[in-house]
C-alpha positions in Angstrom: 33.6 35.0 26.3 37.3 34.9 26.8 39.3 36.5 24.0 42.6 34.7 24.7 44.9 33.7 21.9 48.0 31.5 22.2 50.8 32.0 19.7 53.9 29.8 19.4 56.8 31.1 17.3 60.5 31.1 17.8 60.8 34.6 16.3 60.2 37.3 19.0 59.5 39.9 16.2 56.6 37.8 15.0 55.3 37.3 18.5 55.5 41.1 19.2 53.8 42.0 15.9 50.9 39.5 16.4 50.6 40.5 20.1 50.4 44.2 19.2 47.8 43.8 16.4 45.6 41.4 18.2 46.1 43.3 21.5 44.7 46.4 19.9 41.6 44.4 18.9 41.3 43.5 22.6 42.6 39.9 22.4 44.7 38.7 25.3 47.8 37.2 23.6 50.0 34.7 25.4 53.1 33.4 23.7 55.4 30.4 23.7 58.6 29.8 21.7 57.9 26.1 20.8 55.1 23.6 20.4 55.7 21.8 23.7 55.4 25.1 25.7 52.4 26.1 23.6 50.6 22.8 24.5 51.2 23.4 28.2 50.0 27.0 27.9 46.9 26.0 26.0 45.9 23.5 28.6 46.4 26.1 31.4 44.8 29.1 29.8 42.0 27.7 27.6 42.3 30.1 24.6 39.7 30.7 21.9 42.3 30.1 19.2 45.9 29.2 18.6 48.5 30.4 16.1 51.4 28.1 15.4 54.6 28.4 13.4 55.3 25.2 11.5 59.1 25.0 12.3 60.4 25.7 15.8 63.1 24.1 17.9 61.9 22.1 20.8 58.6 20.9 19.2 57.2 22.3 16.0 53.7 23.5 15.1 52.7 20.4 13.2 53.4 18.1 16.2 51.4 20.5 18.4 48.6 20.5 15.9 48.5 16.7 15.8 48.4 16.6 19.6 45.6 19.2 19.8 43.5 17.2 17.3 44.1 13.9 19.1 42.8 15.3 22.4 38.9 15.3 22.6 39.1 18.5 24.7 41.0 20.5 22.1 40.0 18.7 18.9 37.8 21.6 17.9 40.1 24.4 18.9 40.8 26.8 16.0 44.4 26.6 14.9 46.1 28.9 12.4 49.4 27.9 11.0 51.5 31.1 10.5 54.7 30.2 8.7 57.3 31.0 6.0 56.5 27.6 4.4 55.0 28.5 1.0 55.2 25.0 -0.5 51.7 23.8 -1.6 52.5 20.4 -0.1 53.1 22.0 3.4 49.7 23.8 3.1 47.9 20.6 2.2 49.7 18.7 5.0 48.6 21.3 7.6 45.0 21.4 6.3 44.8 17.7 6.2 46.1 17.5 9.8 43.2 19.7 10.9 44.5 23.3 10.7 41.7 25.8 10.6 43.7 28.3 8.5 47.2 28.7 7.0 48.9 32.1 6.5 52.3 32.7 5.0 54.9 35.1 6.4 55.4 38.0 5.7 51.8 38.9 6.4 49.8 42.1 6.8 48.7 42.5 10.5 45.2 43.7 9.6 44.7 40.6 7.4 45.9 38.4 10.2 43.3 40.0 12.6 40.5 39.5 10.0 41.3 35.8 9.7 41.7 35.2 13.4 38.4 37.0 14.1 36.7 34.9 11.4 38.2 31.7 12.8 37.1 32.5 16.3 33.6 33.5 15.3 33.1 30.2 13.3 34.5 28.1 16.1 32.5 25.4 17.9 35.1 25.2 20.6 33.8 24.5 24.1 36.3 24.1 27.0 33.9 21.9 29.0 35.8 18.8 29.7 34.3 15.3 29.5 34.8 13.3 32.7 37.6 11.3 31.2 39.5 14.4 30.1 40.0 15.6 33.7 42.9 13.3 34.1 45.1 15.5 32.0 46.2 15.8 28.4 46.3 12.8 26.1 49.2 14.4 24.2 52.9 14.7 24.7 55.7 15.8 22.4 
């Protein structure tokens, strides 16, 4: 099983911290700085999970989450929202939109690893594409 994770965040420090901690746990971490680039990277690399910041220039995490959930190929892909948004309404919006988990910054790297590992283990994600999905993604930002 591939252990590839895609993270999208506009803060290089967050990307470095997540990459370091998950990398030590033998995950292959690929990064993007916005939701649009993350969607392209997800389609090309077929990760086991995705971590998205809610607010990013050039396409935020909520728009990317909506696009992932709308595509039959990625509708079951585990997605964690990792954000500074502490508002209970933001948490509910993300969970209602189909987020698998929601973690607020600042965070403890070991706790992030625990939650990512749990999310991946409980996933029913299968990258086998139905015939109609071979034509490309159904989403665009």
